[in-house]
N, C-alpha and C positions, 0 to 999 in steps of 0.2 A: 292603426286607428294612427298611429307617426304623421301616415300620409295626407286623413282625415284633421287632424289636425297644423300639417302644414302651410296645406290646400286653403282651409278657413283660415288661418290666422295671415294668409298673404291675401287673400280676397275681404277681409279688415280693414289691410293696411292700405288699400291699394282704393276702397272706402272710402275712408278719412283724411285718408292723402290728399285726394283731391277736394271733401267738404270743408276743412279744415283748411286748407290753403285757397278757399274762399271764406269760408264765415272771418276768419282775421289776414287784414291787410296786408298785404305784400311775398312775396314769394320765398316760404320760410329758408326753402335749402338756399339760396339766392344770396341773402341775406343775414343769415348766419356766419358766426365767425371763427375759425377755427375746425371747422369738418376735418381738416386735414390735419390735427392733431389725434381723429380716431384711426387707431390702427387696427387691421381688417384679418390680418392673424397671429391673433392673442384674445385673451380672454380681457374684458373690460369692466369695470364698478364706477358706472357714470352716478356724481353725487351731485343731487340738484335740488336748491329750495325748493320752495312746493305751497305755492298763495293759491293754487287755482283746482283744488280737488282732480279727478281722474281724469280735465283735458289736458293736464301739465303729461302725463303717462302718455296720451292720444299723441299731445301737439309733438314729443320728445321720440318717440317712436314711428310716426310720420317720418322725421328729421333725420332718427340716423339710420342707412343703410344699410342693416344688420338684424336679422331676426333678433329682436330685444326681450329679455327676462326682466319683470320686475315683481319689485313690493309692497304691500296692501295691509291698511292695519285688518286686524284679526278682523272685529267684529263686520267685516264687508260679507267673510263668508257664515257668518249664521244660518244663515237656508241654503240647505244640503245641498238643492238644484245649481243657485250660483254660484255655491262652494264649489259643485264638477266644473261647471262652464269655467268660472274665474283659473282651475289650474288647467283647466284643457287653454287655453289662449293662454299660459307661458305665466300667472300670478302667485306668489308666493305670499300666506299669509304672514304676520310677522305680530307679537303677541309684545302689549304695551302697557304698563302699568294703571293708563286708565282705563283697559278694556280687562282690568282683574289681574290680583298681583297671581290669582290660583291656576293662572297657564302659563304665565314667566317661564315657566319651565320646561313651557313646549318650542321656547326660544331656539332647544337646543336639535328641534328637528329642523329649524330651519336656517342653523348653521350650517347642516349636514347638504342640504336640498340646493342651499346656496355654493356649496363647496364643494359638489358633482356638477353642477350646472359649468361655473367657472372651469373645472379639470378638462367638463369635453369643451374649452377654446368659442365659451357663447359670453356676450354679456349682459349685464345686470344692470338695470336702475333704481337707485335708490334716491329716499326726500330726508336728507340725512340731519335733518332739524326734527324730524320724527312728528313735526305740526303741521295742520294745512291752515293757514293763518292769511285772508287776503291784506297783505301790508307789502311797502316795498322796504321792507329791512332785513334782514338775517339773523335770526335766532342762535342759540349758541346750542352746535352742533350738538347728538346723542351720541357715545363711543359705538353705539352698534356697528357704525358702519365699518370703525377703525378694528370692531370686533370680528366679522363678516370676512375681511380682507386678510387679514394678519392670522386669522385660524385658515384659513385655504390657503397659506403661502405655509402654515407651517404643517399639513396636514401632506403636502405637496416637498416639502422637506427645501423650503425657498424658491424650486426649478419652475414652480407654475406664472411666472415671467405674468403678472398680475400688474394689470396698468387703470394706472386711478385718474379720470378726468373729472377734473370739478366743472361743475355745469351753473350756468346763470340764466335760469327763464325769467325775462325781460314782459312785462306786459303796461300798455299803459292804464291809466288810476280806473280806468274803468272795461276791466278785462271779459265779464259778462256781459258786455255790448254786442252785437255781430256788427265787424267791419272795425271794432280797435285795431289795434297794433298788438304785435308781439313778435319779438330779437330775442333768438338764444344765442347763448357763446359757451362753447367750450374751451376751456383755462388749459393751458399748458396742462402737460397732464407729468408723471410721477410714478414711478413705482413702491409697490405695497415691499418690494422684500431689501428698498434703501434701511429700511428698519428692524432688519434681522439682528443684528449683533444686539442693538438694545433689548428687541423681546425675547431673546433667550439668555437674556442674566435679568433684565425687570418687565413681565407684560405691561403690568399699566400702565407703566412710565411714556412705554412705547406706543403702548395706545394714545398718554396723552396729548404727546408730541404728535402721532398719525394727526389727531385730531386737531389740533390745534396750526396745522398744516395744513389740514384738508379748507379750513372755515377763513386763514387767508389769503386762502388761494381763488376759494367763493366768491369772498366778496370784490374781487375784481373782475368779478366777472356780472356784478348787478348794479343798477341805480338804489341807492340808501340810503334815506331820507333818518337822520339819524333823528330829529326830535317830532315824533309826532305830531306837534300840533303844525308841522311846517306840512302836512302833507299834502293838503288843498292846497295850499301860496306854490307847491311845486307843480301841482297840476294847473292853475291858474299861466304859474310862467314857464309853464310849456308853449301853451298855447300862444303864450304873444311871442316867443322869442325865437320857436323851435326854428322858422321855417324865413325868420329875419334875419335870423346868425346865417344860418344855412347860405342864403342864399349870394350875405354881405362878402364870407368867401368863397360862393361861387362854387357850392357844394347845390346836391341835391336830395333837397330835405326830406324824402321821399327814403332813404335812406335809409335803414333801422339803425345802422352803423352811424349815421351822424347824426341821427337819432340821440343815438344813444348816448353819444361824445355830449353833445350842447346837455343833456338833464344832468351830463355828470357833473357840467360846468357849473349849473344850477347849484343844486348840491352841494357841491363845493366851498362857491360863493356866501351859500349860509350860512353854511357849518360854522367854515373860518370868520364870518362877518362876528356871529354871538359868543367866537370865545374872547375880542375885545371890544363888542358892541352889542350886547347884544336886543340895546333897546329900539336902533335903528332897524334891525329885523322885524321888533316888534308891531316896531310902525310903520316900515312897509306890510305886515301881512294884515294891518288891519287896513291898510290904502286899496292894498288887490283884491281887497273881501268885499269893498264899501263901491269901489271899481265893478267887480262881476255884478253886484245886485242888482247896481243901476242900470245894465246894457240888457240885465235879465228883466227890467222892469219896464226896459222899451221894447220888449221881446228882439229884442240882436244880438248880435254876436261878437269877439272883440275882432275878427278878421274883417267884419264891414266896418265897425269903427278905424282900422289902420285902414286901408283900403280906400274909405274916403279922407286922412286925415295925409295921403301918400297922389292924392286928387286922382287915383284910376278908376274910381266908382262912379260907372258912367252909364248913361241912360241910354245910349246904345247900343252896349254888351247885354245889361240887362237883358234889351229883348230881343237880341240876338238870341241868351238861353232860351226864350220862350218858341224866339219861331223852331230855334233844333227840336225840345220839346213837341211843336204840334207835326212838324215834319214825321217825325219818329213816334207817332202817337199809338198809331196800329203795332207796331211794337212794342210798345210801353201795356197797352192792354190785354194782346193777346201773352203776353209772357206772366200778366197780374193775372189775368184766368187761371193762367196752367200749372198757375207756384207759388199764388197767394194762400193756399189750405199747408204745403207744410212750411209755411216759413211763416205763421202768427199761429199754425196750433200747437207746433212745440214749446216759442213762447212762452203761451199762455199758462201750459204744463209746469211749463219751470217758475215761475213764475208761482204754481199752486204747493206745486211738490216738493222744491229745492223747499227748506225752512232757511240752510244758510245762505251765503251770499257766496257762497265758494263753490259750492254745487252748480250752480247756475247754466251757469257757461255747458258745464258736461252733461246734465241733462239733457238741454238746451240740443249743440251742434247733434248728440248719440239718436235722439226723437228722431230729430228735421233729417238727418240723414239716410235714416233707412226708412221713414213716412215719404221720405221726398221718392224715393225709387219704387215704392209701390202704390205711389198715387199718378207717377209716371209711368208705369208699366199699366195699373189701371185706364189713366185715359187713352193708351197708346190699343187697347182692348177694344175700346168703343170704339176708333176711332177705325181700326180693321177688318172690327164685324160691320160696321158704319158702310164702308168708302168700298173694304174689300181689293186695297187697290195701293201695291208696296209699296212704288214711290212714296205715294201721298202720305201713306204711313212710314217709312226713311224720312220723310222731310219734316213730318213731324215730330219722330221722336227724337229727332238732331236740333230742331229749331227751341223745343221747347227748353235744355238749359238753358242755351244762349238769350234765349231772349229773355227769361229768368236775373240772367245777369245784365245784359243792357236796361233792366226794365229800370234795375234798384241802382243802373247808376243815373237812368233819364230823374229817376223821384228824387236822387242826392239833384242834379241839374236845377228841377225848376223848384225846389224848396231852398236851394242858395237866390236861387233871382227873387222866389219873392219876400226873401229877408231883406235882396239887398233894395230892393221897390219899395219896403214900407220905411227901410231910411231913411232915403233921396225924399219920399215924402213930409218927412220931419227934421231935414236935416237943420234950417232952419230957425227949430224950435231951441229954447235956452237948455232944454234936459239932454239937449245933442253937444252942446259948444258944450257943458262942463263935464261929462264923460269925454270927451277932446282934449281937453285942457287935461285932467285927471292922465288919461293916458297918457300921455306926452309928458307928465310931469314921472310917475312911475319907471315909463320907458329912462327918462334918465338918471332916476336912482337906480336903477341895475345896472345900468353899465357904466357907473363909476364902480360899483363894489365889483363887475368883472376884472374893470383897468386895477381897481386895487386889491385884489385875491384872485390872480389869474390861477388854468389849474395846473397843478401839476410843480406851484411853488410854496409850501406847504412849509 
């Protein structure tokens, strides 16, 4: 049974690693920070925030190069078949007050199971907030993480050598969308054994200190927007300044570490400005909201307005993009035909089935990963039966995933060309002049705030 579980887990890990690597932009491992903090020879407790339901476990499990167990809320185990499957792939139920006070005593079994797993030198991931909410904030941590860590050490006479790693799962403001951004950061590890002396004299105080220290370390790995009223503002400013500031400092704007740093700058300058001049942030928020509503009414995007302001929006570039699309249109058509069903159907199902936005990406990506395999094999079987040619079959099976990815990139290319073309046709209108002026005023104001409240100068 253990061999079957091992094989099945590695199959799931491989499949999801490939699919999630494309569902979200950029290579997770390449753009992850702190991978060197993950030990390979001792038990580890990964303590993470939890904004994106099952997707968090999928992404973290696919990024960490170790067989990882995880904790999930108990109501996911309500169906016996599902419960067996979840246990089979290494998911342990945790009982919260939200699922009923009468079940809280079952957490003793959870503690026993976690202690056993950690005692076998295996890692566990836990979502220390105890809630799944899609927002860029860190909620007060529950004490369950401290209880698991310190109880496991106590039962091993504080010789377990359990390493605690604070984790920050950072999504863009639209984590449910295909090809949005994801960035994981593994903070500096600390040892559960560090709380041994306090724990032996006062368990409650030790757990409080552990929780406080963990919360502080997790916050360092996250983009945190303190004021919920600024959620949309931060997202809009990211669209305007991530590439701009990266290029000004000769850095790669597609590197998620760089994106994280600039997002930190944006949230920092808003937070510091609100302390001394909150009306200034309010005025900025209103102005940016008006600007984005105006460009939406013009059916254009901020990057197009920026390029036009810089004099970089040329008809020659637009014509060249159309030429590239026409040149590779057979590839686009083949990729579209062979991949559209597993691309579109999971999205439609997720929108209908996932009532909470936190679950949309999880449902979409999971269904897509397995539907694509089935659809790919079914198409390949048809090709094999019709043509009965091994070389043709091999070429078809190889081309389907490659042309599928190329079709997506070509679609984005022509979509951008369409947007730029429409903007050029109306660039001399008063509406365009107004949004250009408004954008320049916003850039000037944010640059002033950046200079006044530099990151690291609290």
